[in-house]
N, C-alpha and C positions, 0 to 999 in steps of 0.2 A: 128363710134365714133371718134371725132377729139381730138387729144392729142397734148400738147405742154409742153416742159420742160422749167421751168423758175427758176431763182435764185435771191435771195435777200441777200444783205450784209448790216448789221447794224453796223456802226462804232461808238460805244458808248464811254462814259467816263471811264467805267470800263472794258468792254469786247467788242470783235468784233465777230459777229455771221454771219455764212453763212447757208442759208436754200435753198436747192434745192428740188423742187417738180414737180410732173407731174400733169398737169391740163387737165382734161377730160371734154368734153362737149357733151351731147347727149340730147335726148328728155326729159330726166328726170331732166336735169339741169347741173350745173357745180360742179365738185368735185376736191379737192386738195389732192394728195397723197404724203406724205413726203418721199423723197429719202435719203437726207443727212441733218443733223443738227450738225454744229460744233460751239463750243464756245471757244474762246481763250482770257484769261484775260490779255490783253495788257496794260490796265490802262493808257490811254492817259491823263486822268484827273489828274493823279499824277503830270504830268509836267505842264499842263495848270494852275492848281490851286495853284502851288507853284512858278513857274518861268515865267508864262504867255505865254509860247510857248511849242511846241513839241520839245524835245531834239533830237539831231542828232542820239543818240543811239536808241530811241524809233521810230524815223522815219525810220531808217534802218530795225527795226523789222517789222514795218507796211508794208514796201515795200516787205519784204520776205514773210510775211503772205498773202498779196494780190497776189503775184506771185503763191503761193501754191493754193489759192482759184481759180485763173484763170485756173491753170492746172486741178483742179478738175472739174470745169465747162466744160472744153474742153473734158475731159474723159466722162462726163455724157451727152455730146452733148446738152448743154443748148442752147435754142433758143433766150432767152432774159434775161437780168439781169438789176438790179439797185443797186448801192452802195451808201448809204446815211450816212453822218456823222452828229453827233448831237452836244451837248453842248460843249464838250472839243475842238472840231475843230472849232466851231463857235467863240470861244473866244481866240483861239491861235493866237498870232501875226503873226506867220509864216504859217498859214493855206494854203495859196496859194502855198507856196513852197512845202509843203507836198503833196498837190493835184498834183502838177506838177511832183514831183518825182515818185509818183505812176503811173501817166499817162505814163511817159517816160520809167520806168523800169519794170512795171508790166502790162502795156498796158490796164489799166482799168480806167474808168472815175468815179470820186467820186463827188457826189453832197453834198454840205453843206446846210442842210435845217434848217429853223428857227423854233422856238418853236411852232408857230401856225401850220405850216405844219406838224410838228412832231405829234402834238395832233390829227390833222385830219387824218393822215396816220395810226396811231394806231387804230382809229375808223374803218378804212377800213378792219380790220380783220374780220368784220361782226359778232362780238360777239353778236349783237342785235338779231341774229337768234336764240340764246339760251335763250332769255329773254321773260318775260311776256310783251306783247305789250301794256298793259294797265297801266304799272307801270313806275316809274322814277328811274334812276340809276345814280350813280356817278362813272365814270371810272377813276381809279387812276393808272398811270404808273410811278413808281419810278425808276429813273436811277441814274447813278453816278454823273451826273452834273445837272440834272433838273428833275422836276416832272410835268407831264402833267395831267391835269384834264379835263374831258369831261362829260357833262350832256347828258344822253340818255333819252329822254322823249317820251313816246308812240312809241318807236321803231325808233326814229329819233335823230340825233345829234342836240341838241338845243344850247349848249354853249360849248366852249373849251378855255383853257388858259394854258400857260406854265410858270413855275416859276423856277428861278435859285436856286433851293433847291434840292440837291442830296446827295447821300451817301458819295461819296469821298469829295465833297465840304464841307460837314459837318465835316468829319474827319479832314479836314484841317482848320476848323473854318473860312470858306469863305462864309458863309451865312449871308447876311446883315439883320438888323432888318427891314428895309424898304421893302425888298422882302418878308419876313415872314408876315408882316402886309398886304401886297398886296394880298397874298394868303388867309390870314384870312378873309379879306373883301369879296373876291370872294366866299369863302365857306359859309360865313354868308348870302350872297345874294342868293346863289342857295338853301340854306336850306329854306329860306323864300319863294322863288318863286316855288320850285319844291318838297321839302320834299322827297329827294331820299330814296327809300326803302332799298337799299343795295349798298355797295361799290363793284365794280368789280375790283379786284386787278390784276395788271399786272407787270411783271418783275421777274427776277430770285430769288430775296429775298423772295417775298411773296409766290412764288411757293415752296421754301424750307421751309418756316414757315408753310405752309399748310401741307407739308409732316411730319414735326416735330410734328404736332398736331395729327398725326395718323388718318387723315381723308381720306375717299375714294374720288375718282374722282367725282365731282359734289356736294360733301358736302360743306356747307358753313362754314367758319371759324368764330367762335364767338369772338368778340373783347375782352371779358373777358379771354378767353383761350389764345389769342394772348398776352395779358398783362402778364399772368402767365409765358408764355414761355420767353417773353422779360425780366422780372424780374429775372428769373432763369439764363439766359445767361449773363445779364449785370454784375452779380457778378463775372463772370469768366474772366480770361485772354483770349487773342486770342488763345493761344496754348491749354488752357483747353477746350475752345469751340470746337476746331478742334478735340480733342480726344473724348470728351463726346458726341457731336452731329454729329460726322463724317463729319465735314465741311472742304472744301478746304480752304487754306490760304486766297485766294481772296474773299471768302464768309464769313469767320469767323469774319472779322472786319466790313464790310459794313452792315451786317445783323442787327447790333444794331441801327445805324441811320435810316435804312429802317423801322424797327419796330416803331421807334419813329415818323416817318413821318406818317405812317398809323394810329397809335394810336392818333396822334394829329388831323388828319383829321376826324377820327371817333368821337372823343370827341367834336369837334366844330360842327359837323353836327348832332350828336345824333344817328348816324347809328351804329348798333350793329352786323351786319352780313357782311362778306366779301366773295363774290363769286370769285373763282380763276379758270378761264377757260383755263389757259395756252396759252393765245394769247398775242402778243406783237407787237412791231414795225416791226419786221422782217416779221410777218404774214401779217400785213397791207401792207407792201411793195409788197409782192407777188400779192395781189389783185390789187394794182395800176398798176403793170407791166402787169398783165393779161388784165385789162381793156384797157390799152394803145395798147397792141400788139396782141390782140386776132384775129384781121383780117390780121395780118402781117405774111408772110412766110419767112421773111428775117432772116437768122441765125445771131448769135452774132458776127461772123467774126473770129472765132478761126482758 
């Protein structure tokens, strides 16, 4: 059995995630076994969507975090890695300076990927393996800075698009009407062409909402149930949500706009069920790394 340790780092608008897994390949196929999953709510989007750049304070925190991630990858003897930044870094005026600082001080390379690649990479999580190959689905990944939508038709990626509509951006009133209209047109088009049977929900907020609905793994979240949870939470302050629903501070505020995005998408498409498989960008990154490096024996260079 051939094994390889790989790591993926997702630098999002709300949080930064590190996932380290062991990939095994034998006659039965390929399997991914999770070793480490860390999430740090760095909130780069707080800076980008208010001052247009990453502040020096947050840049220093990111450098420290990436140093810590690098040491962890070294301890776990990671063979290959990929670190990708999304919406907050895409739009930050000083993104190149931040990337250079991480390269110099943490000795890690960061790629800033565009929305289209982000949507395609999320699909690489191979969520279609869990789905009915004869049905159509709408994959929805809601982040702090953007929402990625992908249509999975008959087990294949048929359409994908990225929109500058995210939870932190909404909290800062930075979502323009033109962008919302662009997403609405996309949703109306895919409803007509594909009539998706279910939404596949991705991101920390929908995973938390699924848990709050007291559902078991594999159970779909009914949009009527989501609406009830949303209405219940919306009446509360952030502090009250933290206490009543046992939410972390960085979850208690963004869970409201995340609910609104999912409910809006469900309403426009007429979809009533959300399947929550707990896959996301960081999982897709692992698969892209494996595809790129599966024939390589070169270590990461720690």
